[in-house]
N, C-alpha and C positions, 0 to 999 in steps of 0.2 A: 504494500500500500504506500501511497505517496501523495504529496501535494506538488503540482507542477506550476511553475511561474514563468511567464514570458518577461524577459528583462532587456531593457535598453537603458543606457546611461543618460537618463533624463529624470526630471522630478516625478513623472508618472511611473517610470521604471523603478525608482527608489521606493515609491509608495507601494507598488505591487510586491517588491521583494520584502519589504518590512511586514506587510500583511501576510504574505505566504510563509515567512519564517515563523510568525506567531501561530498561524494555523497548523503548520507542521509540528511545532512544539506542543500545542494543546492537544493535538490528535495522537502524538507519539509516533509519527510516521516520517519517512524519508522525504527530503526536499529535492526536487529536480528543477534546476534553473536552466532555461533555454535562452541563449544569446544568439543573435543573428550574425552570420559572417557577411551578410549583404550590407556592409557598412554604409555604402553610398546612399542607401535608402533612408538612413537616419542622419545624413550629413556628416559622416565620419568615414575613416578608411579602415582597412583590416587591422593594422597595428593597434588602432584605438580599441577595437573589439577585443583583442588579446589583453590589452591593459585593463579593460573593463572586466574581463573574465578573472584576471588575477585580483583585482580589487574586490570582486564579489567573493572569491574564495577566502581572501583575508578577512573580510567582514563576517562571513559565516563561520570561520574557524573558532571564533569566540562565542558563538551563539548557542553552542551545545546541541545543535540540530544536525543530525546526519544528513549529508547533502552531496550532490554532484552537480557540476557545471558542464553543460554541453554546448558546443558551438554548432550551429546549423550547417548543413552541407551546402556547398556553393550551388546556387541555382535552385535550391529548395525553398518553398514558400514557408514563411515563418509560422503562419497559422497551421499549416500541415504538420510542421515539426512539433508544435505544441500538442496538437491533437494526437499525433503518433506517440509522443512521449507519454501522454496520459493513458493511452490504451496499453502500451508496453509495460508501464509501471503500476498498473491497477490503481490509477489516481482516484482519490476520494474527492478531489477539488482541483480546479484550475484557477489561478489568480492572474488577472491582467490589469494593467494600468490604462486609464482612459484620459484623453486630453479633450479639452473644449474644442468644439468644431463650429464653424460658421454654418448658417442655414444652408448654404450651397453645399458645404461639405457633408452635411447630414443627408442631403438629397442624393448625393453621389455615393451610393452604398457600395459594398464590396470591400470594406476595410477588413483588416486582420481581426479586429475585435468582433465584428459582426460574424465573420466566418466561424470564429471560435465559439461564440455564443450559440450559433445555430447547429454546429456539427460536433460539439463536445460530447464525449461519452459519460460525462459526470457534471455535477453542478459547477457553475462558473461564478467567481466573485470578482466583480469589476470595482476597482478603487480609483480615486482621484487623489492627487497630492493635496495636502492641507493648504489653505489659503492664508494661514496666519504667518 
């Protein structure tokens, strides 16, 4: 059993990682963190993804939660990777971070969050970063 979280080095990603860590701790399950190697999609490049992965490992080392950090395969869809990880690890929960979108952005569906919400094999917890 596990909790799976999609992580990007953004405030939304940090909120998702924090919530997922707490969920994994309270459930007593393994945490699976999925980071995208498709760095350009998030305004960064591959070395930054490696740095983010190392930062996540360091942060989680002191959490007391058993965890693994996976980088997505090149060319793989992030939503597909998260859903596959949830199925493979028997996830009890998927945690994703959400960002505020414009009305036009909301109209143009097809986001990773929407795919995960619709196709997930388990409940999905969507979190936003605190505004304080």
